[in-house]
N, C-alpha and C positions, 0 to 999 in steps of 0.2 A: 508489606509492599510486594515482596516476591510472590506471595500467593495470588495477589490480584493480577500481576503480570502473567503468571502461569495460567490462571483461569481465563484471562483474556486471550492468550495465545491458543489454548486448547478449545476455544469456542464456548466455554462455560459462562462467559459474560458476553453479551452482545450489546453493542452501542446502538442507541437510537439515532440512526443517521438522518432521519427525516428533518431534524433541526438544521443539519448542515445543508440539506438540499435547498433551503430557503435563503441561504447566505450567498450572495453573488461572489464574494471574495473566496469562499470555500470552493465553490464550483469552479472558478477560474484556476485556483491553485491545484485542484484535483485534475483538471483537464491538462494543465501544463505537466504535472507529474506523470500522467498517463502517456502523453506524447513523448516525453523524454525517456521513459522506460522503453517504449517501442523503438526509438532510435538507438538506444544503447543495446537492446537485444539484437538488432540488425548488425551492429558493429562487432559484437562478441561472438566467439565460436569456441567449441571444445570445452576445455576445463574452465575457462573464464566464464562462459555462459552458464555452465553447470553450477559454478560457485555462486553466481548472481541469483540464480533461480532457487537455490536452497536456503 
């Protein structure tokens, strides 16, 4: 399991995201996550923002 996670993290495994594009629930969830990330990044600064981005 650890090897799979490492491979995924380092880009050695790429998910086929085209299946997700067809799912309206996935699209909505991804949109909400993106919007929330943008809001959070605007609120954070300095060390907190750096920690979030790493």
